[in-house]
N, C-alpha and C positions, 0 to 999 in steps of 0.2 A: 503711619498716621495713628494717633492715639484714638482709641475708641471713646474715651471719656470726652473728647472734644466734639464728637459727632454721634451722639447716641441714636438718632433716628435711622442711621444708614445701615440697615440690616444687610445690604448688599456686600459689605466688607466681610460678613461673617459666613458666607456660603462657599461651597466648594462643589465642583462637578462630581458626578457619580463616581467616575473612575479617577478622580484627582485626589487632592489632599485628604479630605475627611472620609472618602469612600475607597481608600486604598484597598481595603479588604475585598471589595467587589471587583477590583481589577483582575485578580486571579479568581476570586469566587465566582463572579458572573461569567467571565470569559471562559473559564474551564468548565464551569457547570453548564453553560449554554451548549457545550459540546454534547451533553446528554440530551438536552431539549431539542437541539437542531435536528436530531435524527428521529424525533417522534412523529410529528405531523405538522405540515405547513399550514400557515394561516390561510383562510379562504381568500384573503385579499391578495396573497402573493401571486397567484396564477395570473391575475390581470394587471399586476403592477409593472411599472417600468423601472428598470434598474436606476438607482440614484434619484429616486423621486420620493416625495412626501405625500401621505394621504391621511386624512383624519381617521381617528378610531374612537372607540368608546371613551367618554370623558369620566373624570373622577366624580365620585358621589358628592364631594364638596371641594370648593376651590381652596387650594393651599400651596404654599411654597416651603422650602426647607425641610421636605420630608426625606425619608430613607426609602431606598428601593433595593430589593434582594431577589435574585432569581432562585426559585425553589427547585427541588429535584425533579418535580413533574413539569417544569418549564413555565409555570405561572410566575408572576412577579408580585411580591408582597410590597405594597406601598403603605408606609406607616407614618403616622404623625404629620408634622409640618405646622405651618402657621396660617391661620386665616386672617382676614383683614387686609392690610396693605403693608408694603415694605417699611413704611414709617410708623405703623401702629400694628405690630404683629400680635396675634393671640394664639397661644399653643392649642393644638388640636389633638384629640385622642383617636381620630378616625383611622381606620385601616381598610384596605381593599385589596382584592386579588385581580390582577389583569390576566385574562385567559387569551393567549394569542390565537387559539383555534377559533374563538368566537369574536375576538376583537372587542371585548367588553370588560368592564370593571365591576366586580360584585363585592358587596360588603362582606367583611369577615369580622371576627371578634375584635372589639376595641382595645386599645392600650389601657393598661391600668392607670397610667399617668399621662396626661396630655404633655406633649413636648415637641419642640422643633430644634433644628441644628443638632440632632442626636447622631449617633454613629450606629451602624448595624453590620453584622457579619453572619454568614451562614455557617452552622456547625456541621461537622462530619455526619452527625445523626439526622440531618435534615432540618433541625430546628433553627430558628433565627434569634440571635441575641441582639436586642436593641438597648443601647446604653447611653446614659447622660442626656445632654440636650438642655434646652431652656424650658422652664415651666412658668406659667403665668402669662402676662401680657405687657406690652410696652417696655419702657426703659427699665422697669422693675422686674422683668422676667429674670429668673435666677437659675444658675447652673444646678443641675440635678445629679444626685448620687445614684439614683435608682436605675436598676437594670431589669429587663423583662425578657422572657423566652416565649417565642411564638411556636406553637406546635401545629404543623400543617394537618396532622391527622385529626385534630379536634377543632381546628380553626379558632383557637383561643390563646390569649396571652396569660402567663403566670409570672409571679415575681421571681427574680433571681437575686443572688446576693448583691448588696450595694457596693459601688465603688468606694474606695477610701476617701476620695474627694470628688465633689461634683464638678463636671466639666462639660463644655459644649464646644463644637468645632474641633473635636479631637479626631485623630486618625484611628481606624480600626482594621485589623488584618487577622484573618484566620491563618495560623502558622501550619507548617507541615505536620506538626505534632498533634494538631487538632485544637490546641489552645488558641485563645484570642488575645492579641496584643492591642492595647489601647494606648495611644501616644499623645502627649501634650494636650492642647486645647486651652480654652479659657475657663478660669474660675470666676466667681463674682456674679455680676448681673449683666444683662444686655446693655445697660447704660454705663456700667463701670466694670469692664472686663479686666482680668489680670491673667496674662499668659502663664502657662504652667509648663514645667519641665518633667513632671511626674509621668512615669510609664507603669502600667499595671498589666498583669497577665491573668486571664480567666481560664480556669480548668473546668470544663463541662462535667467531668467525672465526679468532681467533689463540690461543684457549685461554689467555688471559692476563688478569691482574688489574691494575687501575690504582687507586692510592690517590687519593681525591678530598679536597676540603676537609672538615674535621671539623665535626661538629655543634657548635652553641654550647653544648649541654648533653649530657653523657654520659647515655645512657639505655638500658635493656633492657626487653623485653616491652612496647614502645610500640605504638600503632596506626600501621601503615604502609600507606598507601592511594594507589594511582595515580589521579590526578584525570583528568577527562575531557579536559583540555587537554594531558596528558602530564606535568604536574608531579607531584611526590610529596609527600604530607602525612605528617609524623611527629608524633604527638600523645601526650602523657602518658608513661606508662612509669614505671620506677623508676630513680632516680639514687642518688647516694651518700647522700643524706639522707632518702630515702623516695619516696613517690608524687609525681609531677610534674603540673603543670597547664599547663606551657608547650608550645608546638607550633612546629614548623619546617617550612619548605617548600623543596623542591629544584626548581630550574628546570632542566629537561632540556636546553634549548637552550644554556644558559650553564654548566651543571654547577656552580652556586653555591647556597648555602643562605641563606635569609633567615627572619626571624621570621614566624610565622603566628599571632601573638597568643597569648592564653592561654585555656584552657577556664575556664568559671565555677567549676570545682572540680578537685581533683587526683584522678588515678586511674591505676592500673596493672593489667595483666591484664584489660583491658576488651575488649569486643567492638566491632567496627567494620564498617560497610557503606557502600558508595557508593549514594546514592539516584539515582533517575531524573532528578532535576533538577540533578544534578551536585554536590549537597551531600554531606557525609560525616556519618554518624551514629556517635557513640561512646557505648556504653551499658554501664552497670554497671562491673565491676571492683572494686578495693578501694583503701582509703586507706592511709596510712602505718601505721595501727594494725591492718592486716590485716582490717578490717571490710568485708564485701561491701556494695556500694553500689547504690541503686536509680536513681541519677541518669542522665540522658541529655543529651548535648550535640550540637549540630549546627553544622558548620562550613560557611560560605558562601564558596566560592573567589573569587567575583567581588568581594566586599567584604573578603575576608581577615579575617572576624570570626566570633565564636562566639555562640551563644544556647542557652538552656536549653529543652528540650522535655519532653514528658511523662515521668514516672518509670515505671520497670519495675514490674510488679505484684508481683514478688518480687526483692529484692536478690540479686545473684549476681555471682560472679567466675569466671574460667576457663570461661566458657560458650562456646558456638559460635554463630556468626551467619552468615546468608546472605541476600542480597537475593532475594526470590521473583520469579517471572516477572511477577506483576501489580504489581510495584513496592513491595510491602510488605517488611518485614524480619522474618525468623524468628530468634529467639534460643532456644536449647535447652540444658538441662542446666546445668552449672556447680556451684559450691559456694555454699550458702546461709548464712544467719546461724548455723545450728546447726553449721556446719563440715563437714557431710556433703554428698555429691553429691546433686543434684536430678534429678527426673524431669520436672519441669514445663517447659513451653515457652510462649512468648508471641509476639505479632505486633505490630509497629509500623506504624501507618497514617500515611504522610507527609502525607496530605491533612488529617488532624485533629491530627497530632502527638501521638497517644495510643497507649498500649500496651493490649492486651487479651489475656487468657489464651486459649490454644488447647488442643488435645488434649495429653494427658500421654503421654510416651514409655513404651514397655513396660518400661523399666528406668531406674535413676538412673545418671548418668555425668557426669564432669567431665574436661576436657582430652581430649575425644574429637575426631575429625575430622568435618567436615561439608562436603558438596559437592553442588551441583545436578547431577542426571543426567537421562537421557532421559525424556520423557513427563510432565514436571512433578513428578517425585519429588525429594526432598532426602535424601541419604544421611547418616546419623549412625552412626559406627562407633568402637568401642573406648572408651578413657578409663579412669578408675578408678571403681569402684562406691562405694556408700554406706559400705562397710566399708574403703575405701581400697585394695582390691586391684585389680590390673589386670583389665580386662574385655575379652572378645572379642565381646560382643554387638553387633549392628547392627540398625538399623531404618530405614525410609524414611517420610518425611512427604510425603503427597500434597498438594502445593500446587496441582497442576493447571497448565494452560497457558491463558492468556487467549485468548478467541476472536479470530481474525484472518481477515478476508475475503481469500481468495486469488483470487477471480474479479474480473474487470474492473469498473470503476465506471461503465461505459457499455455499452449494448447497442443494436443496431440491429434493427429489425423492418421487413421489406419488406411493404408493403401488399399484401393479397391472397395472401400466401404463408404457409403453415404454418411457424412459426418457434418454436424453443424455446431459451431462454437459461437456463443452469444457474448458480445462485448457489452458491458454495462458501465455507465457513468452516472453518478448522482450529482445533484447541484440544483440551484434555483436561480434563474429560470432553467428549465430542462435543457441540458447541453446537446449540441449536435456533435457527432463523432465522425471524423474523416480518417482515411488511411492513406499512407504513402509507402511505397516500396513495391517489391515484386513478390506476389503470392506464389506458393508452389503450384505447379501445373495442375489444373483440374479444379482449383478453388476459386470462388468469387466472393466479392465483398458487397454488402448491401447495408445502407444506413437507414434508420427509421427516425421519426420525429419524437420518439418517446424516451430518448436517452439510451437507446440500444442500437447495436449494429450486429450483423451476422457475417461470419466467414463460413462458407459451406461448399459442399460439392464432394467429388470423389478424387482424392489426391492420387496422382499418378507418379509422384516422385519429383526430384531425386530423394532418396532416403536420407534423413538427417535433419538438423535444425536450420532454420532461416529466420530472419527477423523483418518485421515491418514496423513502421512508426504510426501510432494512433494519436490523434489530437482531438481533445474535447474542448469546446468553446461555448460560452453562454452569455457573454457580455459583461460578466464579472471578472473573469480571468481566463487564461488558457492553460490547459494541463496536457502534458504529453506522457505517453507510455510506450516503451519498447516491448512489443509482443513477440515472443519466440514461438514459432510454429514448427513443430517437429513431425515430420512424416515418418511413420513407423511401418516397417515391413511386417505384415502378419506372419504368423508361424508357418503358414503354407500359402504364400501369395500366388503360387503357380509353379509351373515347371516346363522345362524344355526336354523334349525327347528326340533323339537322333537315330537315324538308321545307318546302315553300313555304307550307303552311297553319299551320306552327308546331308540328306534332307532333314531339316529341323522342324519339329512340330511344337508350336508354343501353346500353352494352356494357362488359363487364369490371367494374372498380370504379366506373365512372361511375354516378351516380344522377340520375334525372330528378325534380326537385322538382315540376315542373308542365309541361304542354303547353298550347299555344294552339289555338284553332280559328278560324283566320282565313280570309277569302275569298281564295284564292290568285290570283284574277284582279284583285281590287280592291286588296288590301293584301298582296302576297306578301312572305314572309320572304326576306331576302337573305343573312343571315349569323348564325351563332351563335359566341359567344366566351366563354371561361371568365372568371369573376371570380377575382381574385387573393387567395389566403389563406383561401378558404372553398370550399364545394361549390356555390356559386351560379354562374349564367351569365346572359348577355344574349342576347335574341333581337331582331333588328333588322329592320325592314321597309323597303321601298323608299320609303315615304312619310315616313320619319324617326322612326317609333315605336321607342322603346327600352324593351323589357320586361325588367325586372330580376327574376330568378327565384332562389329558394333562398337569399335573403340577400344577393344582389349589390346593392351600394349604387347608388342612383340619383342622377345629377348633372345631369339635364336631357336634353331632346331637341329636335328640330326638327319634331315632329309637327304643331304648330299654325301652322307658318310657311308652309304651302302652297308647298312647294318647286317650283321650275320644272323641275328635273331630278331624276331618282330618286337615292336613296341606293344606292351600290354597294359601299361598303367601311366597315369599322368596326374599331377596335383599342382595347384596354385598356392603360392605362399600367402599367409593370412594378410599381409600388407599389400598384396597385389603387385609387388615389384619383382616378381620372379616366379619360376616354376621348376618342377622336377619331371624328368622323363624316365620311365622304368621299362626295362626290357624283360622278355620272358625268362631270361637266365638270371635275373636278379641285379643286373647292372643298372646303376642310377646315374643319370646326367643332370647336372644343375645349371640353371640359367638365371640371369639377373642377380638378385640378392639371395637366391636360394642357396643354402649351405649344403655341401656334400658331406653328410655325416658318415655314410658307409654304403657299400654295395654288397651284394651276395654273389656267390657262385653256386647257383642251384644245380643239383644233379637232375638227371632226366626224370627221376622218380617223383620229385616234388614240383617240377616245372608244370605250368608256367607261373611266374609272378602274376597275381591277378589284381593287386591294388597297392598303391602307395597313398598314404593319408598323413598330412602334417598335423602336428600338435597345434593347439589354439594360438600359441605364440610363435610358431614357425621355427622353434629351436630344436626340433626333433621330428621324427616320423616313424610310421609303422610300415613294414613290408609284409605282405600276406601272400601265401601260396595256395594252390588249388587243393592241397591236402590239409589245409587248416593251420599251417605254421604261421605264427605271428611273431615277427622279429621287431624289436623296439630299439630305436637309436636316438641319441641326443637326450632330450628331457621327456621323451615319450615313455609313459608308464606301461608296464606289462600287467594285464589283468586276466590273462588266461588264453588258452587256445584249444583247438580241437585236433591237434596233431596226434597221431598214433591211437586214435580211437575207432578206426575203421568206419569212417563216414559212409553213409548210404549213397551220397552223391558228392561231387566235387564242389569245393568252395568257388563261387563265381562272383561274389560281391562282398564289400567291406565298407563300413562307415563308422566314424567316431562320433561321440556325443559332443554337444556344443561346449561343454566345460572341459573336454579332453580327458575326463576321468573314467571313460568307458568306451566300449565299441560293440558293434554287432557284426557277426559273421553270417553271410547268407549262402545257402547251398543251391545248387542248380534246381533241386526239386521244390524250392520255396521255403524250406525250413530255415528259421532264423535263430541264432544263439546270441543271447546278450551277455556281456561281461562288464564288470565294474559298475559304473553308475548308469549304464544303458538300461532303459526301461524294458520290462518284460511285456512285449506286445505280441499279438497273435502273428503267427506265420501261416503258411498254408501248404498243402500238398498239391503241387502242380501236376496235372496230367501230362503225359508225354508229348501231347500235341503242342502245348504252349511252352514247354521247357526249352532252354533253361531260364532261370531267373538271371537277369543281366545287371540289375542295379538295386541297391538299397539307397533311398534318398531321404535322409532325416529332415523333419521340419526344423525351422530355425531355432526353436526352443528345445528340440530333441524329445518332445513329448508325443511324438508320432513319427511315422515314416511312410514312404511309398515303396511298394515292391513292383518292379517293372519287368516284363517278360520279353522274349525275343519277338513275339507276335504283336507287341504293343499294348498288352493288357497293363493297366495301371490300377493297383489295389491300394487302398488307403486305410491306415490304421492310426489309432490314437487321435491326436488333434489335426491330422492331415486331412485337408479338404480335397475332395475329388473334383477336378475341373474338366475332365474329359480324357480321351485316349485316342491313339491312332490305329486301334485294333482293326478297323475296317479299311485302312488305307495302306497297310503294309503288305508287300508281296515279295516272294522269293526272287532273287537272293538278297534283297535289301532288308534283312531282318533288323529289328531294333537292337542296338548295341549298348546304349547308355542313356542316362537321364541326369538332369541337374536342376536345382532351384537357383534361378538367377538373382542378382542384386537388383 
């Protein structure tokens, strides 16, 4: 439809905030609101119902055709616009700041030049560029060349360099480079507009404009949208012959225009929004006959193609649109089939491509401004009312903020220690958090009504990670998180001590599944060793019996072999799928996946073999004798020994470090010698009553160890924690023979 044939109808000249002429704010406001959302919620939010409208502070003066820009501090600058009525507009220089924390609009410095149907964009430095628009009043209002900069720090406008040509109803976009692209628009006057194909780029650093390549088709009041990759989409609008269906795309990196195909229909004064998937939604508008449209189209940037999506529930033009925090799109107000301003609003769901009616605004308005503000509110302000008169009314739509987990997706629980992990989720309204899955034993879940929940208690195992599913819901949307809970064994969680009769004494977190009652003179126990990956353990006798307790897997024994020499050593493979049995003469038997690297044939002088210890990967082991000989096999490293030094007491115990790069030798009198990476920790001189030392038991990180005597004394060094001892429970002949830290 030609503007010249219908000069009073300003409605054809307006565009929704995030549509054609406000394309800059599609990214500017939506991304910038990401900063403001985290600041402070509006006081009205706490009491608001999701998807509801409520009145807020009105504009200082009634106007339509203004610009709205979200500032870095979350306030909204509302500048210019037209007073009077849609048929008799008069440019205004008024400007105000909407404060979402107070719900009020306060006056700020006025524009240097009164204008409506201008374009605005926020610069990277926080200032706002307001450019073009119509100055004057009525049909004679003319396109302006003037540009101004608003400085939030001073609350004032100052002149910027003029455009090459005066335009109104142009698109404005802040590019990734920080420059501002101004696209098309109308030249001439309100009563005699001429569509323009000119595009100009503003450089804030130099305060200068550069004319770029022209649009293929002159157009005004088109949808101008910054795409996720930095390109700019311009779609529809009004050309010399009426509403357009063509679209064009600006490549920021080359500053060139190319075709973006054609929409399935023609439209101008439509509403547009960038979707979370990167597509662009163009909704409503009017055709060349000035009939409001219900149609909606979606542009896919990756395929440079258009498709039709669900229709609006109410045909409307000159509506306002914004992408909500949950990814849906709100369209409000506009002009309906009757020609009057609408109070209805509706929401587009990108997952179903359908529109549905939502709450009605407290007033009817078209050509108002709309912007997302803190706390999940959407501001709608100004416009013209059903009678065509400029309005100062304002309202907020509470879209809410989707729940988001702010706590970590993993938590560690140290066995035996009271631990509390707090789950946190933000959102508006405050979300409720629920949990599903199986918590590690000893932990419990409790949810609060303040967006938090706790997982607390004393974890008792099993050691390792497990997962539960967390769900946060607040009426806006539902968010889930997989939380990994890792139960960590402390360096010294506890220990098992065994006597010659097979009685097991557990301390700390260690648990005794069963004890034996053996004759210590006929079948004495010589060693206890933990099973890997469970709470079981092995008790081994000098006759070759291997008792598997508490779930420890059994791979065989030499009990029926009538051994000619006693068993003196035993070790479990690091993977828990096998073990070695060592005899006093140095013979080694392997079971399960334990590899037989070699045996010794010890002469009587160096017998007995007192220990066999595997490397950390199980691909080697050390054999140790009472005289301090250390024999290394497979990938076991040799770090020294005490052979041939005339030890004051026999070697009775041996233990390797966790990294396998060192070991300790313990003598019967309590003296300990470190080798390789083994930490130098205190030993002790045991008196003859408590000798011999029977075990060195390193902590899991090898930064400490326990020394255990035949009388049941347990001495702790380094980071080893003392949990108790059986010193008052042991009686001859069932002396303590061994100790181990269990899994």
